[in-house]
MARPASE-721644 format. One record per residue: x, y, z of N, C-alpha, C, O in turn; residue number from 1. Coordinates in Angstrom, 2 decimals, always signed. Atoms other than C-alpha are relative to their C-alpha. Layout:
BEGIN
VOKOL     n_x     n_y     n_z    ca_x    ca_y    ca_z     c_x     c_y     c_z     o_x     o_y     o_z   n
VOKOL       X       Y       Z       X       Y       Z       X       Y       Z       X       Y       Z NUM
...
//
This chain:
BEGIN
VOKOL     n_x     n_y     n_z    ca_x    ca_y    ca_z     c_x     c_y     c_z     o_x     o_y     o_z   n
VOKOL   -0.25   +0.43   +1.30  -11.35   -8.61   -1.99   +1.44   -0.49   -0.18   +1.69   -1.51   -0.84   1
VOKOL   -1.41   +0.29   +0.15   -7.52   -8.64   -1.72   +0.29   -1.33   +0.72   +1.08   -2.12   +0.20   2
VOKOL   -0.18   +1.25   -0.75   -7.62  -11.50   +0.86   -0.54   -1.14   -0.84   +0.14   -2.16   -0.96   3
VOKOL   +0.60   +0.99   +0.78   -9.97  -13.51   -1.38   +0.86   -0.39   -1.19   +1.03   -1.57   -1.50   4
VOKOL   -0.78   +0.26   +1.13   -7.78  -13.09   -4.37   +1.37   -0.86   +0.37   +1.83   -1.75   -0.35   5
VOKOL   -1.36   +0.50   -0.42   -4.54  -14.06   -2.47   -0.21   -1.35   +0.72   +0.80   -2.03   +0.92   6
VOKOL   +0.31   +1.23   -0.78   -6.22  -17.08   -0.57   +0.71   -1.17   -0.67   +0.49   -1.47   -1.85   7
VOKOL   -0.63   +1.25   +0.47   -4.00  -20.17   -0.93   +1.19   +0.24   -0.91   +1.83   -0.72   -1.35   8
VOKOL   -1.10   -0.27   +0.90   -1.37  -18.40   -3.04   +1.28   +0.28   +0.68   +2.32   +0.29   +0.02   9
VOKOL   -1.14   -0.43   -0.71   +1.06  -17.46   -0.32   -0.22   -0.24   +1.54   -1.36   -0.50   +1.94  10
VOKOL   +0.18   +0.20   -1.42   +1.66  -17.81   +3.47   -0.89   +1.07   +0.57   -1.03   +2.16   +0.00  11
VOKOL   +0.99   -0.88   -0.55   -0.85  -16.19   +5.77   +0.66   +1.35   +0.48   +0.00   +2.39   +0.40  12
VOKOL   -0.69   -1.35   -0.47   +1.63  -13.47   +7.15   +0.20   +0.91   -1.14   -0.04   +2.11   -1.03  13
VOKOL   -0.10   -0.77   +1.23   +2.39  -12.35   +3.65   -1.26   +0.55   -0.48   -1.34   +1.73   -0.80  14
VOKOL   +1.30   -0.37   +0.42   -1.21  -12.25   +2.68   -0.52   +1.18   +1.00   -1.07   +2.19   +0.55  15
VOKOL   +0.50   -1.06   -0.96   -2.03  -10.22   +5.94   +0.74   +1.27   -0.30   +0.11   +2.32   -0.20  16
VOKOL   -0.69   -1.20   +0.28   +0.71   -7.70   +4.99   -0.51   +0.66   -1.17   -0.70   +1.88   -1.16  17
VOKOL   +0.62   -0.62   +1.23   -0.68   -7.17   +1.50   -1.33   +0.59   +0.26   -1.64   +1.67   -0.25  18
VOKOL   +1.42   -0.46   -0.37   -4.22   -6.76   +2.89   +0.13   +1.27   +0.81   -0.59   +2.24   +0.56  19
VOKOL   -0.10   -1.21   -0.88   -3.10   -4.26   +5.55   +0.46   +1.17   -0.84   -0.11   +2.26   -0.72  20
VOKOL   -0.47   -1.15   +0.89   -1.17   -2.11   +2.97   -1.14   +0.43   -0.90   -1.41   +1.62   -1.03  21
VOKOL   +1.08   -0.33   +0.95   -4.05   -2.30   +0.50   -1.04   +0.88   +0.74   -1.50   +1.91   +0.23  22
VOKOL   +0.99   -0.73   -0.78   -6.45   -1.17   +3.27   +0.47   +1.40   +0.35   -0.32   +2.34   +0.32  23
VOKOL   -0.55   -1.34   -0.40   -4.11   +1.71   +4.35   -0.04   +0.94   -1.22   -0.43   +2.10   -1.13  24
VOKOL   -0.07   -0.90   +1.18   -3.65   +2.98   +0.78   -1.43   +0.45   -0.42   -1.63   +1.61   -0.75  25
VOKOL   +1.35   -0.44   +0.37   -7.42   +2.91   +0.03   -0.55   +0.98   +1.11   -1.19   +1.98   +0.79  26
VOKOL   +0.37   -1.02   -1.03   -8.11   +4.62   +3.38   +0.58   +1.37   -0.13   -0.10   +2.37   +0.12  27
VOKOL   -0.67   -1.25   +0.20   -5.63   +7.29   +2.66   -0.61   +0.76   -1.22   -0.80   +1.97   -1.17  28
VOKOL   +0.55   -0.57   +1.23   -7.07   +7.90   -0.83   -1.46   +0.56   +0.31   -1.83   +1.64   -0.13  29
VOKOL   +1.39   -0.47   -0.40  -10.65   +8.16   +0.60   +0.08   +1.16   +0.95   -0.69   +2.11   +0.80  30
VOKOL   -0.08   -1.09   -0.96   -9.60  +10.40   +3.48   +0.54   +1.26   -0.61   -0.01   +2.33   -0.36  31
VOKOL   -0.72   -1.22   +0.39   -7.26  +12.81   +1.68   -0.39   +0.42   -1.41   -0.40   +1.63   -1.65  32
VOKOL   +0.37   -0.45   +1.36   -8.34  +12.83   -2.00   -1.43   +0.35   -0.05   -1.82   +1.24   -0.80  33
VOKOL   +1.47   -0.21   -0.04  -12.04  +12.74   -1.25   -0.59   +0.02   -1.52   -1.43   +0.84   -1.90  34
VOKOL   +0.39   +0.17   +1.35  -12.52  +11.68   -4.82   +0.00   -1.39   -0.53   +0.29   -2.32   +0.23  35
VOKOL   +0.05   +1.40   +0.58  -12.88   +8.69   -7.12   +1.33   -0.73   +0.21   +2.39   -0.15   +0.01  36
VOKOL   -1.15   +0.77   -0.13  -10.45   +5.92   -6.39   -0.17   -1.29   -0.74   -1.29   -1.71   -1.04  37
VOKOL   -0.09   +1.31   +0.60   -9.38   +2.66   -8.02   +1.07   -0.81   +0.74   +2.00   -0.29   +1.37  38
VOKOL   -1.03   +0.95   -0.57   -7.47   -0.41   -6.82   +0.20   -1.09   -0.93   -0.76   -1.58   -1.52  39
VOKOL   -0.31   +1.16   +0.73   -5.67   -3.11   -8.67   +0.94   -0.89   +0.76   +1.79   -0.38   +1.47  40
VOKOL   -0.91   +0.97   -0.54   -3.92   -6.21   -7.47   +0.47   -0.88   -1.10   -0.32   -1.55   -1.76  41
VOKOL   -0.55   +0.70   +1.08   -1.55   -7.80   -9.88   +0.90   -1.12   +0.60   +1.78   -0.81   +1.42  42
VOKOL   -0.84   +1.17   -0.44   -0.01  -11.35   -9.22   +1.08   -0.37   -0.96   +0.93   -0.32   -2.18  43
VOKOL   -1.16   +0.40   +0.84   +3.30  -12.48  -10.43   +0.67   -1.17   +0.66   +0.41   -1.42   +1.84  44
VOKOL   -0.72   +1.13   -0.52   +5.53  -15.52   -9.94   +0.79   +0.51   +1.24   +0.88   -0.17   +2.27  45
VOKOL   -0.98   -0.53   -1.07   +7.81  -13.36   -7.76   -0.75   +0.78   +1.14   -0.13   +1.15   +2.14  46
VOKOL   +0.71   -0.68   -1.13   +5.02  -11.65   -5.66   -1.29   +0.66   -0.50   -2.09   +0.05   -1.22  47
VOKOL   +1.22   -0.79   +0.44   +2.33   -8.98   -6.21   +0.26   +1.45   +0.14   +1.19   +1.90   +0.81  48
VOKOL   +0.03   -1.44   -0.20   +1.66   -5.32   -6.58   -1.44   +0.48   +0.32   -2.42   -0.05   -0.21  49
VOKOL   +1.28   -0.71   -0.33   -1.14   -3.22   -5.13   +0.12   +1.44   -0.50   +1.02   +2.17   -0.09  50
VOKOL   +0.03   -1.43   +0.49   -1.90   +0.05   -6.96   -1.36   +0.66   +0.37   -2.43   +0.16   +0.03  51
VOKOL   +1.21   -0.76   -0.33   -4.37   +2.59   -5.57   +0.12   +1.35   -0.72   +1.07   +2.11   -0.50  52
VOKOL   +0.06   -1.35   +0.69   -5.26   +5.57   -7.83   -1.17   +0.84   +0.51   -2.24   +0.37   +0.88  53
VOKOL   +1.07   -0.92   -0.44   -7.17   +8.64   -6.91   +0.14   +1.27   -0.90   +1.13   +1.43   -1.61  54
VOKOL   -0.05   -1.23   +0.86   -7.95  +11.98   -8.62   +0.63   +1.14   +0.64   +0.63   +2.23   +0.07  55
VOKOL   -0.77   -1.08   -0.62   -5.99  +14.02   -6.13   +1.33   +0.18   -0.66   +2.11   -0.76   -0.79  56
VOKOL   -1.12   -0.19   +0.95   -3.28  +15.63   -8.17   +1.32   +0.42   +0.74   +2.35   +0.63   +0.10  57
VOKOL   -1.11   -0.43   -0.82   -0.92  +16.58   -5.28   +0.89   -1.16   +0.34   +0.75   -1.76   +1.41  58
VOKOL   -0.91   +1.06   -0.24   +1.83  +14.02   -5.63   +0.91   +0.30   +1.18   +1.31   -0.63   +1.89  59
VOKOL   -0.82   -0.36   -1.15   +3.91  +15.95   -3.07   -0.66   -0.16   +1.29   +0.02   -0.04   +2.30  60
VOKOL   +0.67   +0.22   -1.22   +1.28  +15.31   -0.47   +0.35   -1.22   +0.65   +0.13   -1.34   +1.85  61
VOKOL   -0.50   +1.24   -0.54   +2.68  +11.90   +0.04   +1.55   +0.22   +0.29   +2.31   +0.44   -0.65  62
VOKOL   -1.29   -0.32   -0.38   +5.96  +12.40   +1.94   +1.03   -0.98   -0.58   +0.75   -2.18   -0.62  63
VOKOL   -1.10   +0.90   +0.54   +9.20  +10.97   +0.38   +0.73   -0.62   +1.15   +1.16   -1.77   +1.04  64
VOKOL   -0.71   +0.51   -1.17  +10.79  +10.54   +3.78   -1.05   -0.04   +1.14   -1.82   +0.91   +1.30  65
VOKOL   +1.06   +0.16   -1.06   +8.65   +9.30   +6.72   +0.61   +0.35   +1.36   +1.78   +0.08   +1.66  66
VOKOL   -0.39   -0.22   -1.34   +8.76  +10.50  +10.24   -1.03   -0.73   +0.98   -2.25   -0.73   +0.79  67
VOKOL   +0.81   +0.71   -0.98   +7.52   +8.49  +13.20   -0.99   +0.94   +0.64   -0.66   +2.08   +0.97  68
VOKOL   +1.03   -0.79   -0.69   +4.23   +9.72  +14.72   +0.32   +0.02   +1.44   +0.87   -0.96   +1.93  69
VOKOL   -0.17   -0.10   -1.43   +4.44  +10.87  +18.32   -0.93   -0.93   +0.71   -1.91   -1.38   +0.11  70
VOKOL   +0.76   +1.02   -0.80   +3.00   +8.62  +21.05   -1.54   +0.39   -0.02   -2.40   -0.49   -0.12  71
VOKOL   +1.35   -0.32   -0.17   -0.22  +10.63  +21.29   -0.69   +0.54   -1.32   -1.83   +1.01   -1.28  72
VOKOL   +0.51   -0.39   +1.29   -0.74  +11.47  +17.59   -1.16   -1.03   -0.33   -1.02   -2.22   -0.05  73
VOKOL   +1.07   +0.82   +0.40   -4.07  +10.09  +16.27   +0.23   -0.66   -1.33   -0.39   -1.68   -1.64  74
VOKOL   -0.23   +0.57   +1.30   -2.69   +9.46  +12.82   +1.58   -0.01   -0.24   +2.39   +0.12   +0.67  75
VOKOL   -1.38   -0.09   +0.35   +0.59   +9.37  +10.92   +0.80   -1.23   +0.01   +2.03   -1.20   -0.15  76
VOKOL   -0.73   +1.26   -0.02   +1.40   +5.73  +11.14   -0.17   -0.87   -1.23   +0.56   -1.84   -1.43  77
VOKOL   +0.36   +0.79   +1.21   -0.13   +4.44   +7.87   +1.05   -0.20   -0.99   +1.29   -1.34   -1.40  78
VOKOL   -1.07   +0.13   +0.97   +2.66   +5.18   +5.48   +1.23   -0.68   +0.59   +2.00   -1.32   -0.13  79
VOKOL   -1.05   +0.74   -0.62   +5.10   +3.89   +7.94   -0.22   -1.49   -0.08   +0.72   -2.27   -0.27  80
VOKOL   +0.36   +1.48   +0.17   +3.30   +0.55   +7.84   +0.24   -0.43   -1.45   +0.82   -1.49   -1.71  81
VOKOL   -0.20   +0.30   +1.42   +3.29   +0.66   +4.04   +1.52   -0.23   -0.26   +1.92   -1.17   -0.95  82
VOKOL   -1.42   +0.03   +0.25   +7.02   +1.26   +4.09   +0.69   -1.25   +0.62   +1.56   -1.86   +0.01  83
VOKOL   -0.49   +1.23   -0.66   +7.80   -1.57   +6.57   -0.49   -1.23   -0.55   +0.30   -2.17   -0.63  84
VOKOL   +0.55   +1.30   +0.42   +5.52   -4.23   +5.20   +0.21   -0.22   -1.45   +0.27   -1.39   -1.83  85
VOKOL   -0.21   +0.27   +1.44   +6.07   -3.75   +1.44   +1.49   -0.07   -0.31   +2.35   +0.42   +0.42  86
VOKOL   -1.44   +0.06   +0.42   +9.23   -4.52   -0.42   +0.49   +1.32   -0.52   +1.65   +1.68   -0.36  87
VOKOL   -0.22   -1.35   +0.54   +9.01   -1.13   -2.12   -1.23   +0.64   -0.33   -2.21   -0.05   -0.60  88
VOKOL   +1.13   -0.67   +0.40   +6.58   +1.57   -2.85   +0.38   +1.36   -0.50   +1.44   +1.88   -0.17  89
VOKOL   -0.18   -1.30   +0.51   +6.24   +4.84   -4.71   -1.29   +0.64   -0.42   -2.34   +0.00   -0.54  90
VOKOL   +1.18   -0.76   +0.50   +3.90   +7.54   -5.84   +0.28   +0.49   -1.44   +1.32   +1.09   -1.72  91
VOKOL   -0.22   -0.35   +1.47   +3.43   +8.10   -9.64   -1.13   +0.96   -0.37   -2.30   +0.70   -0.12  92
VOKOL   +1.06   -0.92   +0.53   +1.63  +11.07  -11.14   -0.65   -0.66   -1.23   -0.06   -1.45   -1.97  93
VOKOL   +0.85   +0.51   +1.12   -1.13  +10.28  -13.63   -0.63   +1.20   -0.63   -0.60   +2.29   -0.05  94
VOKOL   +0.68   -1.14   +0.71   -3.03  +12.46  -16.16   -1.14   +0.59   +0.89   -1.41   +1.78   +0.80  95
VOKOL   +1.14   -0.54   -0.70   -5.96  +12.81  -13.75   +0.13   -0.37   +1.46   -0.84   -0.79   +2.09  96
VOKOL   -0.19   +0.30   -1.42   -4.40  +12.32  -10.33   +1.32   -0.68   +0.26   +2.34   -0.38   -0.37  97
VOKOL   -1.31   +0.70   -0.32   -1.82   +9.98   -8.77   -0.36   -1.45   +0.31   -1.51   -1.82   +0.54  98
VOKOL   +0.09   +1.43   -0.32   -1.18   +6.28   -8.15   +1.03   -0.32   +1.04   +2.16   +0.15   +0.92  99
VOKOL   -0.98   +0.42   -0.97   +0.52   +4.72   -5.08   +0.10   -1.49   -0.32   -0.89   -2.22   -0.32 100
VOKOL   -0.30   +1.38   +0.30   +2.17   +1.44   -5.97   +0.77   -0.62   +1.11   +1.77   -0.03   +1.53 101
VOKOL   -0.78   +0.78   -1.00   +3.35   -1.07   -3.35   +0.26   -1.38   -0.62   -0.62   -2.06   -1.15 102
VOKOL   -0.53   +1.31   +0.51   +5.40   -4.11   -4.37   +0.29   -0.90   +1.19   +0.80   -0.47   +2.22 103
VOKOL   -0.15   +1.06   -1.05   +5.47   -7.39   -2.33   +0.70   -1.15   -0.66   +0.12   -1.88   -1.46 104
VOKOL   -0.67   +1.23   +0.46   +8.15   -9.95   -3.09   -0.33   -1.11   +0.97   -0.42   -0.87   +2.18 105
VOKOL   +0.23   +1.18   -0.86   +7.42  -13.47   -1.76   +1.22   -0.14   +0.95   +2.37   +0.03   +0.54 106
VOKOL   -1.05   +0.35   -0.94   +9.38  -14.28   +1.41   -0.01   -1.39   +0.21   -1.04   -2.07   +0.11 107
VOKOL   -0.23   +1.44   -0.31  +10.84  -17.63   +2.24   -0.71   -0.29   +1.29   -0.76   +0.58   +2.16 108
VOKOL   +0.70   +0.41   -1.25   +8.91  -19.44   +4.94   +0.99   +0.20   +1.21   +2.11   -0.32   +1.18 109
VOKOL   -0.87   -0.18   -1.16  +10.35  -18.31   +8.34   +0.96   +1.12   -0.16   +1.67   +1.42   +0.80 110
VOKOL   -0.89   -1.16   +0.17  +12.27  -15.36   +6.84   -0.45   +1.25   +0.71   -1.65   +1.52   +0.73 111
VOKOL   +0.41   -1.21   -0.71  +12.27  -12.14   +8.84   -0.43   +1.03   -1.02   -0.06   +0.91   -2.19 112
VOKOL   +0.47   -1.07   +0.77  +10.61   -9.04   +7.43   +1.15   +0.90   -0.48   +0.92   +1.89   -1.17 113
//
């Protein structure tokens, strides 16, 4: 869905980053909250935001500072990818759970991440 909405609106690398982060946030919500989730994608002149909400109330479950996973760890790399690929991200408490918001500013063609 995210790829379809962004098709033709930005460079492929930027679209790939947004899709990967959206996938990771939805996957985390499904795996950890095990409850109803929602996703929204908002487009702006300056870029886009991806917001994933779930009914898991533990905002502290999402670490504020990230540690790299060890070589043989099966998980622990997802939020690192979110941190590297998005321009900014945060966790916001909601009345019935939490929301993770990732912001993506458009990059100039050829600009490094």
